[in-house]
C-alpha positions as CSV (number, residue, x, y, z in Angstrom):
1,M,182.3,27.0,6.9
2,R,179.9,26.9,3.8
3,A,182.3,26.7,0.8
4,A,185.6,25.5,2.4
5,L,185.1,22.0,3.8
6,I,187.5,20.0,6.0
7,E,188.2,16.3,5.3
8,T,187.6,13.9,8.4
9,P,190.9,15.1,10.5
10,E,193.7,12.4,10.8
11,I,194.7,12.0,14.4
12,D,198.2,10.8,15.4
13,G,199.1,11.0,18.9
14,S,199.1,14.6,19.9
15,T,199.1,15.7,16.3
16,I,196.0,16.4,14.2
17,T,196.1,17.1,10.3
18,F,193.3,18.9,8.4
19,T,192.9,18.6,4.6
20,Y,190.6,21.0,2.8
21,T,188.6,19.9,-0.1
22,K,188.6,23.5,-1.3
23,P,191.0,26.6,-0.5
24,F,189.7,28.6,2.6
25,A,190.5,32.3,3.1
26,D,191.2,31.9,6.7
27,W,192.8,28.5,7.0
28,E,195.4,30.2,9.2
29,T,193.2,31.7,11.6
30,C,190.2,29.2,12.0
31,M,191.6,26.8,14.5
32,T,192.0,29.4,17.2
33,A,188.9,28.6,19.1
34,P,189.1,27.2,22.9
35,T,189.4,23.4,22.9
36,L,187.6,21.3,25.0
37,P,188.7,18.1,27.0
38,S,187.7,15.1,24.6
39,H,187.4,12.6,27.7
40,V,185.4,15.0,29.8
41,V,182.9,15.4,26.7
42,G,182.8,11.7,26.1
43,Q,182.2,10.9,29.7
44,R,179.5,13.3,29.9
45,A,177.7,12.3,26.4
46,L,178.2,8.7,26.4
47,D,177.9,7.8,30.1
48,E,181.4,6.4,30.1
49,S,183.6,6.6,33.3
50,D,186.8,5.5,31.9
51,A,188.8,8.8,30.5
52,E,190.5,6.8,27.8
53,A,187.6,5.0,26.6
54,A,185.8,8.1,26.3
55,T,188.5,9.9,24.3
56,Q,188.5,6.9,21.9
57,A,184.9,6.8,21.8
58,V,184.6,10.7,20.8
59,Q,187.3,9.8,18.1
60,D,185.6,6.8,16.9
61,A,182.3,8.8,16.2
62,I,184.0,11.3,14.3
63,L,186.0,9.1,12.1
64,N,183.2,6.8,11.5
65,N,180.4,9.6,11.1
66,D,178.2,8.0,13.8
67,V,175.4,10.5,13.8
68,D,173.5,9.3,16.7
69,T,176.7,9.4,18.9
70,L,178.1,12.7,17.3
71,S,174.4,14.2,18.3
72,K,175.1,13.4,22.1
73,I,178.6,14.8,21.8
74,A,177.4,18.1,20.3
75,K,174.8,18.6,22.9
76,V,177.4,18.3,25.7
77,W,179.7,20.6,23.7
78,S,177.2,23.2,23.1
79,T,175.6,23.2,26.5
80,D,177.5,21.7,29.5
81,F,180.5,24.3,29.4
82,N,178.0,27.2,29.1
83,Y,177.8,28.4,32.8
84,T,177.9,31.6,34.8
85,E,179.3,30.3,38.0
86,L,181.6,27.6,39.3
87,P,180.0,24.4,38.4
88,D,179.9,21.3,40.8
89,D,181.8,19.3,38.4
90,A,185.6,20.2,38.3
91,N,186.1,18.6,35.1
92,L,184.0,21.2,33.4
93,Y,186.6,23.7,34.4
94,L,189.7,21.6,33.6
95,S,192.3,23.3,32.0
96,N,195.2,22.7,29.3
97,G,196.4,26.3,29.6
98,A,198.5,28.2,32.0
99,Y,196.0,29.1,34.3
100,V,193.0,26.9,35.8
101,M,189.8,28.3,37.5
102,T,189.3,27.9,41.1
103,D,186.2,30.2,41.8
104,F,183.5,32.0,39.7
105,V,180.9,33.9,41.3
106,K,178.2,35.1,39.0
107,D,178.6,38.7,37.9
108,Q,181.3,39.5,40.5
109,Y,184.5,37.7,39.8
110,M,186.5,34.6,38.7
111,T,189.7,33.6,40.4
112,L,192.4,31.8,38.5
113,K,195.5,30.0,39.6
114,A,198.7,29.1,37.8
115,N,198.0,25.6,36.5
116,E,201.1,23.3,37.9
117,A,200.5,20.6,35.2
118,Y,201.0,23.3,32.3
119,E,204.0,22.3,30.2
120,G,203.7,25.0,27.4
121,A,206.1,27.6,26.5
122,N,204.1,30.7,28.1
123,K,203.9,29.9,31.4
124,A,202.1,31.9,34.2
125,S,204.1,34.5,35.6
126,I,201.5,35.8,38.3
127,G,200.6,33.0,40.8
128,T,196.8,34.1,41.3
129,V,194.8,36.2,39.1
130,T,191.1,37.6,39.9
131,V,188.9,39.0,37.2
132,R,186.2,41.2,38.3
133,W,183.2,42.2,36.5
134,N,182.1,46.0,36.7
135,G,180.2,47.7,33.7
136,D,180.7,51.1,35.3
137,P,183.8,52.8,33.7
138,M,184.1,55.4,36.8
139,G,183.4,52.3,39.0
140,Q,186.6,50.5,37.6
141,V,188.7,53.8,38.1
142,Q,187.5,54.0,41.7
143,A,188.1,50.5,42.2
144,L,191.5,51.0,40.9
145,Q,192.4,53.9,43.0
146,N,191.0,52.1,46.1
147,G,193.4,49.2,45.2
148,E,190.3,46.8,44.9
149,V,191.7,46.0,41.4
150,D,195.3,46.6,39.9
151,L,194.6,46.6,36.2
152,I,191.7,48.1,34.2
153,S,190.6,48.7,30.6
154,P,187.2,50.5,30.9
155,Q,185.4,52.0,28.0
156,S,187.0,55.3,27.5
157,T,185.2,58.5,27.9
158,A,187.0,62.1,28.4
159,D,185.8,61.8,32.2
160,V,187.1,58.5,32.4
161,L,190.6,59.5,31.1
162,E,190.6,62.5,33.2
163,A,189.9,60.6,36.3
164,I,192.6,58.1,35.5
165,Q,195.1,60.8,34.8
166,A,194.3,62.3,38.1
167,I,195.4,59.5,40.0
168,D,199.1,59.5,41.0
169,S,201.6,56.8,40.3
170,L,199.5,54.9,37.4
171,K,200.7,53.7,34.2
172,V,198.5,54.7,31.5
173,E,198.4,54.0,27.7
174,T,195.9,55.1,24.9
175,S,195.4,53.2,22.0
176,D,192.7,52.1,19.3
177,E,190.6,49.0,20.1
178,G,189.5,46.3,18.0
179,T,185.7,47.4,18.5
180,Y,184.1,49.6,16.2
181,E,180.7,51.4,16.8
182,H,177.8,51.4,14.4
183,V,174.1,51.7,13.8
184,D,172.3,48.8,12.1
185,L,168.8,48.8,11.1
186,Q,165.8,46.5,11.3
187,F,164.6,45.1,7.8
188,A,161.7,42.7,8.9
189,N,160.2,43.7,12.5
190,G,157.3,45.4,11.3
191,G,158.7,48.9,12.0
192,P,159.4,51.8,9.7
193,F,162.5,50.5,7.7
194,D,160.4,47.0,6.9
195,P,158.9,46.8,3.5
196,A,155.9,45.0,5.1
197,T,154.9,48.2,6.8
198,Y,154.4,49.7,3.4
199,G,152.4,46.7,1.7
200,G,155.7,45.1,0.6
201,D,157.0,48.2,-1.1
202,A,160.8,47.8,-0.8
203,D,161.4,51.0,-2.4
204,K,159.6,53.0,0.0
205,A,161.3,51.0,3.0
206,L,164.7,51.8,1.4
207,K,163.9,55.6,0.9
208,V,163.0,55.7,4.5
209,R,166.1,53.7,5.7
210,Q,168.3,56.0,3.7
211,A,166.7,59.2,5.0
212,F,167.5,58.3,8.6
213,L,171.0,57.3,7.8
214,K,171.3,60.6,5.9
215,T,170.7,62.3,9.4
216,I,173.1,60.5,11.7
217,P,176.1,62.9,12.6
218,R,179.0,60.6,12.2
219,Q,181.7,63.2,12.2
220,D,180.1,65.2,15.1
221,I,179.8,62.1,17.1
222,V,183.8,61.7,16.4
223,D,184.6,65.2,16.8
224,S,182.7,65.5,20.2
225,L,183.0,62.3,22.0
226,I,186.1,60.5,20.6
227,K,188.6,63.4,19.5
228,P,189.0,64.5,23.3
229,L,190.3,60.7,23.7
230,N,192.3,60.4,20.5
231,E,193.0,63.7,18.6
232,N,193.6,61.6,15.3
233,A,190.3,59.9,15.4
234,Q,188.5,59.5,12.2
235,V,185.2,58.5,11.4
236,R,185.5,54.5,10.4
237,S,184.4,54.1,6.8
238,S,184.3,50.2,6.6
239,Y,181.9,47.5,7.5
240,T,184.3,44.7,7.2
241,V,188.1,46.1,7.5
242,V,189.9,47.7,10.3
243,P,191.4,51.1,9.5
244,G,195.0,50.9,9.0
245,S,194.8,47.4,7.6
246,P,196.1,47.1,3.7
247,N,192.6,46.7,2.2
248,Y,190.8,49.6,4.4
249,D,191.2,52.4,1.8
250,A,190.2,50.5,-1.2
251,V,187.4,48.8,0.6
252,S,186.1,52.2,1.9
253,E,186.5,53.9,-1.5
254,A,184.5,51.0,-3.1
255,S,181.8,50.9,-0.7
256,G,180.6,54.4,-1.4
257,Q,179.5,54.7,2.4
258,D,181.3,58.1,2.9
259,A,179.5,59.6,-0.3
260,Q,176.1,58.4,0.7
261,F,175.9,59.0,4.2
262,G,179.4,61.1,4.9
263,E,177.8,64.2,5.9
264,V,174.6,65.3,7.5
265,D,171.9,65.8,4.8
266,I,168.7,67.0,6.3
267,E,167.2,68.3,3.3
268,G,168.2,65.1,1.4
269,A,166.6,63.2,3.9
270,K,163.5,65.3,3.8
271,A,163.2,64.8,0.1
272,L,163.7,61.1,0.3
273,L,160.7,60.9,3.0
274,A,158.6,63.2,0.6
275,E,159.3,60.8,-2.1
276,A,158.2,58.0,-0.2
277,G,155.0,59.7,1.1
278,V,156.3,59.0,4.8
279,P,156.3,62.6,6.3
280,A,156.9,61.3,9.9
281,V,159.0,58.5,11.1
282,N,159.3,57.2,14.5
283,V,162.6,55.2,15.2
284,R,163.2,53.1,18.4
285,L,166.8,52.9,19.1
286,L,168.5,50.0,20.8
287,F,171.6,50.9,22.9
288,D,173.0,50.4,26.3
289,P,171.0,52.6,28.7
290,E,173.9,52.5,31.4
291,N,176.3,53.5,28.8
292,T,177.1,57.1,29.1
293,R,178.8,57.5,25.7
294,R,176.0,55.8,24.0
295,Q,173.7,58.2,25.9
296,N,175.5,60.9,24.3
297,E,175.5,59.4,21.0
298,F,171.7,59.0,21.2
299,Q,171.1,62.5,22.0
300,L,173.2,63.7,19.0
301,I,171.5,61.1,16.8
302,A,168.1,62.2,17.9
303,A,168.8,65.9,17.8
304,S,169.9,65.5,14.1
305,A,167.1,63.2,12.9
306,A,164.5,65.5,14.6
307,E,165.5,68.2,11.9
308,A,164.2,66.1,9.2
309,G,161.1,64.8,10.8
310,I,162.4,61.8,12.3
311,T,161.6,61.1,16.0
312,V,164.0,58.9,17.8
313,T,163.5,57.5,21.1
314,P,165.3,54.9,23.3
315,Y,163.7,51.3,22.9
316,Q,161.9,49.7,25.8
317,V,164.3,47.3,27.4
318,Q,163.0,43.6,27.9
319,A,165.8,41.7,29.5
320,D,169.0,43.7,28.7
321,W,170.2,45.3,25.6
322,G,172.7,42.5,24.9
323,T,170.0,39.6,25.0
324,D,167.3,41.9,23.3
325,L,169.5,42.6,20.2
326,S,168.7,39.0,19.0
327,N,165.6,37.9,21.2
328,A,163.5,41.2,21.3
329,T,163.8,42.4,17.5
330,S,160.3,43.7,17.5
331,Y,161.2,46.2,20.5
332,Y,163.7,48.0,18.3
333,D,164.1,49.6,14.7
334,A,167.9,50.4,14.9
335,A,170.7,49.2,17.1
336,L,173.7,51.1,18.3
337,F,176.5,49.2,19.5
338,G,179.8,47.9,18.8
339,W,181.4,44.9,17.2
340,Q,184.6,43.4,18.6
341,S,187.0,42.0,16.1
342,Q,188.0,38.4,17.4
343,S,190.7,37.8,15.1
344,T,192.3,38.8,11.9
345,A,190.0,36.5,9.8
346,V,188.9,38.1,6.5
347,T,185.7,36.2,6.7
348,E,184.6,37.3,10.0
349,S,181.9,39.5,8.8
350,D,180.2,36.7,7.1
351,A,178.3,36.1,10.2
352,N,177.1,39.7,10.4
353,Y,175.6,40.1,6.8
354,R,174.7,36.7,5.3
355,T,171.1,35.8,5.1
356,D,170.0,34.1,8.5
357,A,173.7,34.2,9.8
358,T,174.4,34.0,13.5
359,N,174.8,37.8,14.1
360,N,172.3,39.0,11.4
361,F,169.6,39.9,13.6
362,Y,167.7,42.0,11.3
363,G,166.1,40.1,8.5
364,Y,168.8,41.4,6.3
365,S,168.9,39.3,3.0
366,N,170.9,40.0,-0.3
367,P,171.5,36.9,-2.4
368,E,174.4,38.6,-4.1
369,V,176.0,39.4,-0.9
370,D,175.7,35.7,0.0
371,S,177.0,34.8,-3.3
372,L,180.0,37.0,-2.8
373,F,180.7,35.7,0.7
374,D,180.8,32.3,-0.9
375,E,183.6,33.6,-3.2
376,L,185.4,35.1,-0.1
377,Q,185.3,31.8,1.7
378,V,187.9,30.4,-0.9
379,A,189.6,33.4,-2.1
380,T,193.5,33.4,-0.6
381,D,194.8,36.4,-2.6
382,P,194.6,39.6,-0.6
383,D,194.0,41.8,-3.6
384,E,191.1,39.5,-4.4
385,Q,189.6,39.7,-1.1
386,G,189.6,43.5,-1.0
387,E,187.7,43.5,-4.3
388,L,185.1,41.1,-3.0
389,L,184.7,43.0,0.3
390,G,184.2,46.2,-1.7
391,Q,181.5,44.8,-3.4
392,I,180.0,43.3,-0.6
393,E,180.1,46.8,1.1
394,K,178.8,48.4,-2.0
395,H,175.7,46.4,-1.6
396,L,175.2,46.9,2.2
397,V,175.4,50.7,1.3
398,D,172.9,50.6,-1.4
399,D,170.6,48.6,0.7
400,A,171.1,51.1,3.6
401,F,171.9,48.3,5.8
402,G,173.3,51.0,8.7
403,V,176.5,52.9,9.0
404,T,180.0,52.7,10.9
405,L,180.9,55.5,13.1
406,F,184.2,55.1,14.9
407,Q,186.9,52.7,16.0
408,F,186.9,52.7,20.0
409,P,189.4,54.6,21.7
410,G,190.9,52.6,24.3
411,V,192.6,53.4,27.8
412,T,194.4,50.8,29.9
413,A,195.7,51.8,33.4
414,W,197.4,49.8,36.2
415,N,199.2,50.1,39.2
416,P,203.0,49.5,38.7
417,E,203.4,48.8,42.5
418,K,201.2,45.8,42.1
419,I,201.6,44.5,38.6
420,D,203.8,45.3,35.4
421,G,204.7,44.1,31.9
422,I,201.2,44.8,30.6
423,S,201.0,44.8,26.8
424,K,197.6,45.2,25.5
425,I,196.6,44.2,22.2
426,S,193.5,45.6,20.2
427,I,191.5,42.5,19.6
428,N,190.9,39.5,21.9
429,P,192.5,38.7,24.5
430,T,193.2,42.7,25.0
431,I,194.6,43.2,28.4
432,F,195.3,39.4,28.9
433,A,197.7,39.4,26.0
434,G,201.0,38.6,27.2
435,F,200.3,37.4,30.5
436,W,203.3,35.3,30.7
437,N,205.3,38.6,30.6
438,W,203.7,40.1,33.7
439,T,205.5,40.7,36.8
440,P,204.9,41.6,40.3
441,G,205.1,45.2,40.8
442,S,207.7,47.2,42.7
443,A,205.9,47.2,46.3
444,A,205.8,43.3,45.7
445,S,209.5,43.2,44.7
446,A,210.3,45.1,47.6
447,S,208.9,43.2,49.9
């Protein structure tokens, strides 16, 4: 948090009190991150075997601002719990939640069992849950049909939905998800959208960015790929606000994204390239090459851009597209992927557009945007928040940062003979929301 500072918390038994030195827009949602056991952190960071002593040492380091000790604690906090398979030390997967992990095989599955020590209100209603990884949507459908899994929420396509609906006795729900598709452009990778490519001429680079964005067929993508799944689907017109939210219409209008890039404008794109003196442009587009919908989006984008003299090609994968997004920026010029809303926090987009922010992989920097985010951090009035977000988005449009495409259409399917009581929500934890209401299916009840 940049503009909103928290004083050293006051701890009284199991109660912790936070006091802000300034207002903070998302004070109600900012403390929802997963918690880690302080005694385990203290034991590993400070070589302290006694659990109570380790807990007290962590608290003392925080209260006394002991930088040397806090550095050791921070290293353990950041690294020791970051694993991709079951650790040897069971303390690393100690849980104060309704479930505790008992098995974890990299890229395959994780097994959770009801936590007998859990005393919270929302207890596990299913004794054992196994979460399986499968990046292939049709593979998930096949696994559900074969009885290998009982609940899926794959990325939805017309083929996936048709395949699910063809399976008898399933329960199926469709709805918008918290993830939205978008295209972002690279500003500092030596590519076609970087001023350095044109000897530092920022205006020329801007025109090239604008030209490319004018060719992206946003409405065609929605009509051909999304409406078959959701007949009411619309182009998303805001970078920062979810459709249907109170500020969505006002922020979208203030941004001017639809006015600037709402319809394909091939002639306008050609004119901009001519003004820039750049008759031909090559754009390497990053996207998941295994994702059918993104393959289709790429084809539509490439075909439209070609009409303006812009060649769009798939980027050369280095590790995998998710890793390459941040670690191989010199290999792509534009990125096609989705951002998933993690909460209802109004400042969530700060990480995407602020200079050098966590999710700003593109070298984008606008001091006025940074200043507006500073103001947003301390704005607690919803109307003021909407005004600030509108101004931020106007800069993103004027700078030709990128475009938004659509809200993900979601499909969830489960076998009611095995499990029921599913109540998915659009943001995290999606299908795992309301797990305490899950019930064994009819087959299990009958037996």
